[in-house]
N, C-alpha and C positions, 0 to 999 in steps of 0.2 A: 808173049810168054807167055800163060802160064803158071811158070812162076812166076810169082810176083813180090817184088826185094819187099819185106817193109818187114812188120812186125806179123808176121805171122806169127787126187783118191781114184787113178779110174774106175772111170763108170761102171759097173758088173754087165758083163758081157750081156748082146744081147746075141736073141737069134732071129730077131723079125732081119729081112732084107727087102732092100727098096732097091725096085726095077727103077733104072732110070732111064734104056728102052731092050729091044728084044736080048741084050749082048752085054750090057752093058751092068751090074749092081753096086749098095753099096751095099755096107754092113759093120760092125765096128772093128778096131783091129783085134788081132788074138796076139799072142807071146811067138806064133811063131814068125808073124810082121814081119818085126823092125829093121832086117835087112833091106828090104826090099822099099821101104819108108824110106829110108835112108836112099836107097838105090832109086827114087822115083823124082825128091829133093836133089840130091847130083844132079843126077839128069839137063830137067827145068832148073834150076836156075844155074846151072853149069861152077857152083863149087862144090863144099860141103856142109859152107854154116848153117844151112837150114835144118837139114841131116842130124847138126849133131845139138842141134836149140830144141829138136824136137825127141832123143833122146835125153839129153838134161831134165826135162821136162820130164819125160816117166821117168828118171831114176829116183822125181824128187818127189812122187804122186803127186803130179800137175797135169795129169794128163786129167783134163774137167768130161772133155770129149774129146776120140776117137779114132776118123773116118775113114776106110777105106773106098775105093774105088775099082769093081777087079772085072774083068774083059776077056772075054777064054781062058780059065782059067788064073792073068793072070792081074797080077796087080798097079797100075797105072795111076793111080791118083789120088790124095790125102790127102785129109782139111787137119783142123788140129783144134782148141782152143782151151785154154788154160785162165784161174782167178784171174782176177787185175780190180784193185780197190780205188776207189772217184778217192778225194780225201781235199775239202774245202778247204783250201785256204787262210790258215788263221785255228784253225782246225784242228788237230791229227786226232779231239777227241773224235769225230762223227767222217765216219767214211762208209762206203757205200759199195756195197758187194757186186762185184759184176764177173761178165768173162770177157776172153779178147781174139777173136779171132783171126790165127794166124800158129806157123806158116801156111801158104795154100799153096797144091800142085799137083799139077797133073805131065808125064810123059809126053817132049815132044810130038815121039812119033802118033800121040793119039788127042792131040790140043786141036779146038777150035768144033768139037760133035758135042759143045752142053754137059763134057764132065765136069767141066769148075762147076760153072752153074749147080750140077743137082747136086756135087757137093755140100756147097754154099746153103742150101735150101735141105739139103737132110741136113747135114749139120745143126741148123737153128731149130730145125724136127727134133733132133733129140735133143739138143738145151732145155727146149722144153719140158720135156719128158724128166732130164735128168732136175733139174725144177718142183717137181710132182713134189708134193711131202715133205720139201726141206723149209726144217724151220725157219733159220736162214735163209733162201735161196736168193740167186740170182736176179736182182734185177736189171741189166743194160748189158747188151754186147757193144764193144767195140770193134771198129778195125781198124788201120791205117791202109792205102786203097785207092786206089783210081774211083772214082764215083759215079762212075758212068757205068759201069757192071757194078758196083755196090749197093747204090740206087733203088737195081732193078729189086731190090729183098727188102729194102725198106731204113735203108742207113737215112742217115739224112745230115750233111756239115755240123758234130760236131760242139763247133764255136754256137751256133746261132742258139745253144738249151746251157751258154755260160763251163764247158768242157774242155777241158781241149789233154793233149799230149802233154810231158814232162819235158817232153825235148822239142826243139823246130823241126816242124813237116810244111809242103805245101798245102797254100789256103785249100779249105773242103777236102784233103785227103784222108784228115781224121776224123772216120765218121760213129754217128750212136744210133743205137735203137734199143726200142725196152720189151725188156721180155715181161714184167710185172707193170700193173697196169697205171701209170701214171706217174708211176719213176722218174719219168724226167725230169717234172712241174720241176718238182722240188729234188733237185741233183746241184749242183753245179759242183766246178772243184777241178782237178789234174790225176791223174788217172795216168797211177801206175802200174807197170808189170811184174813178172813174177822174174824174181835173179837171173831168170837160165839165159834173159832178154840178155842183161848188160855183155853177157858175152858173147852175139851175135855180131 
């Protein structure tokens, strides 16, 4: 199921539409999408937590990137990216800013069509655009999920770089990629997600 039970200021609304195939396209969420986004997460995860997480991130102005997939006029998928901090152990004043990919959901009726992969690819592109001209750019993107799926997009096991999630998780499941060149060479520490994740 493309409801990955993991961790899963809004960017300016973009009119750019990214084509997935003849019938599906991606775009930034708009205000009227929020109820359909919750419904998609509820259907994908079979429980309300992830939809509520997205709502709490939105209320906290912590949805840095929020993309939806549209099929025949209907919202069928969603991916969110929100700020994280990588804190070097013993050096609380040394904090690297990053983004966390979570949650990702595709409605069960539309899974296994490449929509989830397209949301990840489109989301990573949007994160790179979000970073342009920022004085304090986000340097890394992290995700907790299936390595076989996320490795396709350039994610690598975070433990290989001395980076770990603050909670326990299966070996290789917590992954990272850099969006600022050289960031992985100079970053080690513990990843802390937005406080909304503690309520999941």
